[in-house]
C-alpha positions, -999 to 999 in steps of 0.1 A, spaced: 890 -258 495 888 -285 469 872 -308 495 845 -282 501 837 -280 464 837 -319 463 811 -320 491 789 -293 475 788 -311 441 780 -344 459 752 -328 477 737 -313 445 739 -346 427 722 -363 457 694 -337 459 688 -340 421 686 -378 425 661 -374 453 639 -351 434 640 -373 403 632 -403 424 601 -385 436 588 -377 401 560 -396 385 556 -408 349 528 -406 324 532 -425 292 513 -442 264 501 -438 228 479 -415 208 459 -430 179 431 -423 155 400 -438 170 385 -450 137 416 -462 119 440 -472 148 467 -453 131 494 -436 153 492 -398 155 526 -381 152 533 -347 166 500 -348 188 504 -323 217 502 -340 250 503 -316 282 501 -322 319 498 -289 336 527 -267 323 546 -297 310 541 -308 276 556 -330 248 547 -341 214 542 -377 204 568 -397 184 563 -411 149 548 -443 163 524 -421 185 541 -428 218 548 -402 244 563 -400 280 563 -372 307 581 -370 340 564 -347 364 561 -341 403 533 -358 421 500 -340 423 467 -331 407 467 -325 370 446 -322 338 460 -345 309 452 -328 277 458 -341 242 454 -321 210 457 -327 173 447 -308 143 414 -322 129 405 -342 161 385 -335 191 405 -326 222 410 -352 249 409 -341 285 412 -361 318 417 -352 355 444 -371 372 461 -375 405 495 -391 405 517 -401 433 555 -401 437 573 -429 417 540 -439 401 537 -448 364 503 -442 346 497 -457 313 472 -440 290 464 -453 254 444 -424 240 423 -427 209 413 -394 194 380 -390 175 383 -371 142 367 -337 145 336 -332 123 335 -295 123 344 -277 92 364 -250 110 388 -276 123 395 -292 90 433 -298 88 451 -279 61 488 -278 51 491 -254 21 494 -220 38 524 -229 60 537 -264 48 523 -279 81 489 -289 94 468 -259 106 431 -257 113 410 -240 86 399 -214 111 434 -204 120 450 -198 85 459 -163 78 448 -163 41 416 -171 23 416 -208 17 389 -231 4 388 -270 8 371 -293 -16 366 -330 -3 365 -359 -27 329 -366 -20 318 -335 -37 337 -344 -69 323 -379 -68 287 -367 -64 290 -344 -93 310 -367 -115 335 -343 -128 358 -361 -152 388 -337 -146 400 -314 -119 394 -282 -137 357 -289 -140 355 -298 -104 373 -263 -94 344 -244 -111 326 -250 -78 349 -229 -57 339 -193 -51 362 -169 -67 378 -194 -91 371 -196 -128 386 -218 -154 388 -206 -189 402 -231 -215 421 -248 -187 436 -216 -173 429 -209 -137 419 -174 -125 414 -165 -89 395 -134 -81 402 -119 -116 440 -120 -111 444 -134 -147 428 -128 -179 431 -153 -208 459 -165 -229 455 -199 -245 480 -225 -232 507 -201 -220 514 -187 -185 497 -192 -153 496 -170 -123 480 -199 -102 504 -226 -92 491 -262 -94 506 -287 -68 502 -323 -64 513 -334 -30 530 -300 -24 551 -302 -55 546 -280 -85 533 -298 -119 531 -270 -143 543 -278 -179 579 -265 -181 576 -246 -214 543 -228 -210 538 -229 -172 504 -244 -180 485 -270 -158 478 -304 -176 446 -311 -156 442 -346 -170 475 -356 -152 460 -351 -118 447 -383 -104 412 -374 -95 404 -410 -86 429 -408 -58 422 -375 -40 422 -369 -3 415 -332 -3 420 -300 -25 432 -268 -9 429 -234 -28 449 -206 -16 436 -172 -28 462 -144 -32 499 -141 -36 518 -171 -23 553 -166 -39 571 -163 -5 566 -201 0 560 -215 -34 579 -191 -57 571 -181 -93 536 -187 -108 521 -187 -72 515 -148 -79 476 -151 -79 472 -183 -57 477 -221 -52 457 -251 -60 472 -281 -40 459 -315 -46 467 -339 -18 464 -376 -28 451 -403 -5 471 -427 15 463 -462 26 442 -465 58 443 -494 84 419 -515 64 424 -522 26 400 -502 3 391 -505 -33 368 -480 -53 354 -484 -87 335 -460 -106 321 -458 -141 300 -431 -159 284 -425 -192 272 -389 -204 250 -382 -234 241 -348 -249 207 -336 -259 197 -314 -288 207 -276 -282 179 -251 -279 186 -240 -313 181 -270 -334 200 -254 -363 233 -258 -344 229 -296 -340 254 -312 -363 250 -348 -351 226 -376 -360 235 -397 -330 241 -380 -298 277 -376 -287 286 -394 -256 314 -399 -230 324 -431 -212 348 -432 -183 359 -455 -156 382 -452 -127 398 -476 -101 416 -469 -69 430 -494 -44 448 -486 -12 463 -511 14 490 -515 41 514 -543 38 535 -543 70 556 -514 68 547 -505 32 517 -484 22 505 -490 -14 480 -468 -34 473 -478 -69 449 -458 -94 438 -460 -130 415 -440 -152 402 -443 -188 380 -419 -207 366 -418 -243 349 -385 -248 330 -376 -280 323 -338 -276 293 -318 -284 318 -298 -304 324 -313 -339 358 -329 -345 366 -323 -307 373 -355 -287 395 -367 -259 407 -403 -254 434 -412 -228 444 -436 -201 462 -429 -169 478 -452 -142 493 -441 -111 509 -455 -79 521 -441 -47 541 -459 -20 554 -452 14 578 -474 33 585 -468 70 621 -480 74 622 -470 111 600 -450 135 618 -419 123 627 -425 86 602 -429 57 608 -433 20 583 -426 -7 579 -433 -44 550 -420 -65 545 -420 -103 517 -411 -129 517 -418 -165 491 -405 -191 489 -414 -228 462 -405 -252 450 -382 -280 427 -353 -284 411 -330 -310 401 -293 -306 395 -260 -323 402 -224 -312 369 -207 -322 337 -216 -338 329 -217 -376 301 -192 -372 275 -182 -346 249 -201 -365 273 -232 -365 287 -226 -331 293 -262 -323 316 -266 -354 351 -253 -355 367 -228 -379 386 -250 -403 419 -230 -399 418 -237 -361 412 -274 -360 441 -294 -345 447 -330 -333 472 -340 -308 488 -372 -294 506 -369 -260 527 -388 -236 532 -374 -200 545 -388 -169 561 -379 -136 582 -398 -111 582 -384 -74 608 -397 -48 604 -385 -11 623 -390 19 611 -378 55 633 -381 86 625 -369 122 657 -365 142 659 -370 181 650 -335 188 617 -339 168 628 -318 138 614 -328 105 637 -331 75 620 -337 41 633 -341 6 607 -339 -23 616 -345 -59 598 -347 -92 607 -355 -128 580 -345 -152 582 -354 -189 558 -340 -216 557 -350 -252 529 -333 -273 527 -342 -310 505 -317 -329 494 -317 -365 497 -279 -369 535 -276 -365 528 -269 -327 546 -299 -312 566 -296 -281 584 -317 -255 600 -308 -223 617 -324 -192 615 -308 -157 635 -316 -127 625 -305 -92 641 -310 -57 632 -295 -24 647 -299 10 625 -287 40 636 -284 75 609 -278 102 612 -273 139 583 -269 163 588 -252 197 558 -264 215 565 -246 247 563 -212 230 539 -221 202 564 -215 172 568 -233 141 598 -226 118 598 -239 83 629 -234 59 640 -249 27 661 -249 -4 646 -254 -40 665 -263 -72 648 -269 -104 657 -271 -141 642 -279 -175 650 -287 -211 625 -276 -238 625 -287 -275 595 -275 -297 585 -265 -331 568 -235 -315 601 -221 -303 623 -225 -334 626 -262 -331 657 -257 -310 666 -264 -273 660 -240 -243 673 -246 -209 664 -229 -177 670 -233 -140 656 -219 -107 673 -218 -73 654 -206 -42 656 -204 -4 627 -197 18 618 -195 55 584 -190 72 577 -185 109 543 -192 126 538 -181 161 508 -185 184 503 -157 211 479 -161 240 462 -189 223 443 -165 201 466 -147 178 484 -165 151 512 -145 133 528 -158 101 558 -142 83 577 -155 52 605 -147 30 617 -162 -2 648 -152 -24 648 -169 -59 671 -167 -90 660 -176 -125 682 -183 -155 670 -188 -190 693 -198 -219 679 -190 -255 701 -204 -282 685 -181 -308 665 -190 -339 651 -177 -371 613 -176 -379 592 -163 -408 591 -127 -397 626 -123 -383 654 -136 -360 658 -140 -324 693 -135 -311 709 -160 -286 707 -148 -248 712 -157 -214 689 -139 -188 695 -140 -152 672 -125 -126 669 -126 -88 641 -114 -66 631 -114 -29 596 -117 -18 580 -112 15 545 -121 32 528 -114 65 496 -128 80 476 -124 112 445 -145 124 430 -134 158 403 -153 175 379 -125 184 354 -148 202 346 -185 202 342 -195 165 349 -158 153 382 -154 134 395 -120 120 423 -124 96 445 -100 76 473 -108 52 498 -91 28 520 -109 3 544 -101 -25 542 -121 -58 566 -126 -87 565 -144 -119 592 -150 -145 581 -153 -181 578 -187 -195 595 -198 -228 561 -198 -244 555 -162 -235 589 -149 -247 596 -171 -277 564 -186 -292 557 -182 -329 528 -198 -346 496 -193 -367 464 -195 -346 434 -193 -368 442 -166 -393 466 -145 -371 503 -149 -360 516 -151 -326 552 -138 -325 582 -138 -301 590 -109 -276 625 -115 -263 624 -83 -242 593 -93 -221 600 -86 -185 589 -105 -154 559 -92 -135 557 -85 -98 529 -74 -76 513 -78 -41 480 -87 -27 463 -78 5 432 -90 23 411 -86 54 384 -110 63 363 -124 91 352 -161 95 322 -167 117 314 -203 127 278 -212 135 258 -242 146 221 -246 141 210 -276 160 230 -305 143 241 -283 113 273 -264 115 295 -243 93 308 -208 87 302 -176 70 333 -158 55 334 -122 44 366 -107 29 377 -76 10 408 -79 -12 432 -57 -33 458 -69 -59 483 -47 -77 507 -58 -105 536 -41 -121 545 -50 -157 516 -74 -160 520 -99 -189 492 -105 -214 490 -114 -250 479 -83 -271 477 -73 -306 510 -57 -317 514 -47 -354 497 -74 -373 500 -102 -347 497 -111 -311 525 -110 -288 531 -113 -251 534 -77 -237 540 -60 -205 509 -39 -202 519 -17 -171 504 -14 -138 470 -29 -129 448 -31 -99 421 -55 -89 400 -49 -59 368 -67 -48 349 -85 -21 338 -122 -15 311 -136 6 313 -175 11 290 -198 32 299 -235 38 281 -261 61 272 -296 67 253 -316 92 215 -324 99 192 -296 86 154 -303 92 164 -338 100 182 -344 67 220 -348 63 228 -318 43 259 -300 29 263 -265 12 289 -245 -4 281 -212 -18 299 -178 -27 295 -146 -44 326 -127 -58 328 -91 -70 358 -76 -87 368 -43 -102 398 -49 -125 415 -17 -139 446 -2 -154 463 21 -127 468 45 -156 443 43 -185 446 56 -220 424 43 -248 440 65 -275 441 47 -308 476 37 -317 488 31 -353 495 -5 -365 530 -14 -358 535 8 -329 533 -3 -293 528 30 -275 532 35 -239 525 11 -210 487 6 -208 479 17 -243 489 -16 -257 461 -33 -239 436 -5 -242 442 1 -279 430 -35 -287 402 -37 -260 365 -39 -272 356 -17 -242 362 21 -241 360 19 -202 390 11 -179 385 -25 -173 409 -53 -178 400 -79 -205 385 -114 -200 371 -109 -166 335 -111 -151 328 -85 -125 303 -108 -108 302 -145 -101 280 -168 -80 285 -204 -71 261 -227 -52 263 -264 -44 236 -280 -21 228 -316 -14 205 -334 12 200 -370 19 170 -389 29 176 -425 39 190 -441 7 182 -411 -15 201 -380 -20 193 -349 -41 217 -321 -51 215 -287 -69 242 -267 -85 242 -231 -97 270 -213 -116 266 -177 -127 289 -151 -142 283 -115 -155 293 -107 -191 330 -104 -199 330 -67 -207 363 -64 -225 379 -87 -250 404 -83 -279 386 -60 -303 401 -80 -332 381 -112 -323 350 -93 -332 363 -91 -368 380 -126 -369 354 -147 -351 322 -148 -374 291 -135 -355 310 -130 -322 300 -94 -317 262 -100 -322 263 -131 -300 279 -111 -272 252 -83 -275 225 -109 -272 240 -130 -244 247 -109 -213 266 -135 -190 255 -169 -181 233 -187 -154 236 -225 -155 217 -250 -133 226 -286 -127 206 -311 -108 215 -346 -95 200 -375 -76 215 -407 -63 203 -439 -46 225 -462 -24 216 -497 -27 241 -504 2 267 -482 18 291 -496 -8 270 -493 -40 257 -460 -54 238 -450 -85 237 -413 -95 221 -394 -123 232 -359 -131 213 -336 -154 235 -308 -166 225 -275 -181 189 -280 -169 173 -252 -188 194 -259 -220 208 -224 -220 231 -213 -248 261 -197 -233 299 -190 -236 324 -187 -208 351 -174 -233 345 -157 -267 341 -180 -298 335 -213 -278 300 -223 -270 294 -245 -239 274 -277 -238 237 -282 -242 215 -301 -218 232 -335 -209 226 -366 -188 253 -386 -168 246 -419 -152 273 -430 -127 278 -461 -107 301 -463 -77 313 -495 -59 333 -497 -28 348 -529 -15 
């Protein structure tokens, strides 16, 4: 019997050996056609058999002899296809150079799922801004560049997506700012320092609209802005830019306080190169800005570097850093409507600051093709203010990611652990030390069905701890406390390709935001009124849902897409600063609902024989309390939820404060030989509701708002390319010299002219 088993085993081994010997082999490399760089994780399939390329771009398949179609796909590249006949024991070599895909719909994005996905297939609303658009409009900081994105508004540095946020100066953000996938909000206030973003070294900006807490945690309640910085290409590259801006007289000459026009000078430098296994990116930026607002200025220098060392074909180390030092002056609101470019003396302030971050990374691909990634960041902030508002903070962040791709079934699994902590010392919070920590675990699954349906599901569990040592301030005492809170959040998204270039999507996601130290414990004097602590402030939760359709189109050599979406956001215990008693305080205003629709058009290519690009969008929102009561509440009483906000609103209608119902954005540029001409329009309807007390405190504000119903601003630009590497641009801002305000008490700039010179070598 044992002999029979031995013969059967030997026969099976012999048969397996004979079948293996008859197999054929296809092997080679997959690279970028333009740069020659290896493309990792490109999908290579021969019939029903498929593999993904290694870190060095190599692949190998063993298949039976026969006739096959060899196909290679990679996000952002044109698909390669070739018919093959292969004989037994034959080895075929194929070095395949993929051509970058020029269509907008196939733009590679990473933010929605932490891995590369074509723009057309993401399950949420996502906008992509390329660095060429920032360069052509010469925006000095990222927040100004983001004003181009449909549905996004920036008020005093605070990002607002589709009306998901109102306005609270310098404290709390429902939009999470990322640089290379890692959060970079200031620890104490959860506020984005836009000057810290290396705008001179941007590869791509991705804006996710809607709740994204399942992948990114607290502060992603309303969306994400992810800045992906550039890496070195095959050939060394250096870019130098310098620009000069001057302001003309305002339409009302009585508002002109200057004899010599205020001006801004800035310059930036970026250098990228490969040195063997080391990729090196260097960047620098300097700006000296004299504002059209009296006593307002900005002067700082920024230096950054990013390195990536490929230790082996599977292991990569990275280290990046950014340092920013400078000073600035500002005011909270104007002196009067007649002197709107001068600040109220009680609100003037000056600040010196030093901020830097250090970001280590490790990426390792194991033998099974699983990706292991460690992301880190140390972010230090030191702001010295002359109004007893100085603050400093240290923030530590670490994230481990595991990603596995099941190419045969079209499934991508991403999971991770996050740990972060901070230490905060500030005059604003009792001149004492706060500590906080965050622990989180997340998982997201992305599955492709029948090559048309993309399903995404995510879950995150996060725990926050805040230690308050207690302190005494002018109006009272805050007792010591330790707050602990844990929350789960979920999301689900679908994207279905109805027909070629027609994609229907739907998503639902929960959001969650833990209060910042600034919101709970700040006390200060802000131009005639006090801001006081609220230790009982609760976290806010909510969810957002959306349904949309993205339709690609091609008109001769011009291609793009039209996107139409409807959305709904609901929040519980929404946090906003409101008048409570005789001062402002962050309060939970109850349940709110924001619904609306958005229409976006983007395209690029040759239109009427001219290389042309367009980005345009209209957004409508209807922001309301779920339960509204505008009953007047006596001073010193907070009333029920909803009444706190409604009591201090300048509007008797049920509408949330500091939001425009209608916004419209347009950017259009065409090129003729060496010349290019661009046009930009930004429009917003009037903010219907503000804090009523501002009409009393800010001189002339009420009459100004009655006479200025929203804003409509046009900018025009022209450029001439002396060579492909040298370009001169002229940008005329506020073409009609319109007098307008985006937020109450702060007038925007009059007509201005910017000259910019770009070199590439």
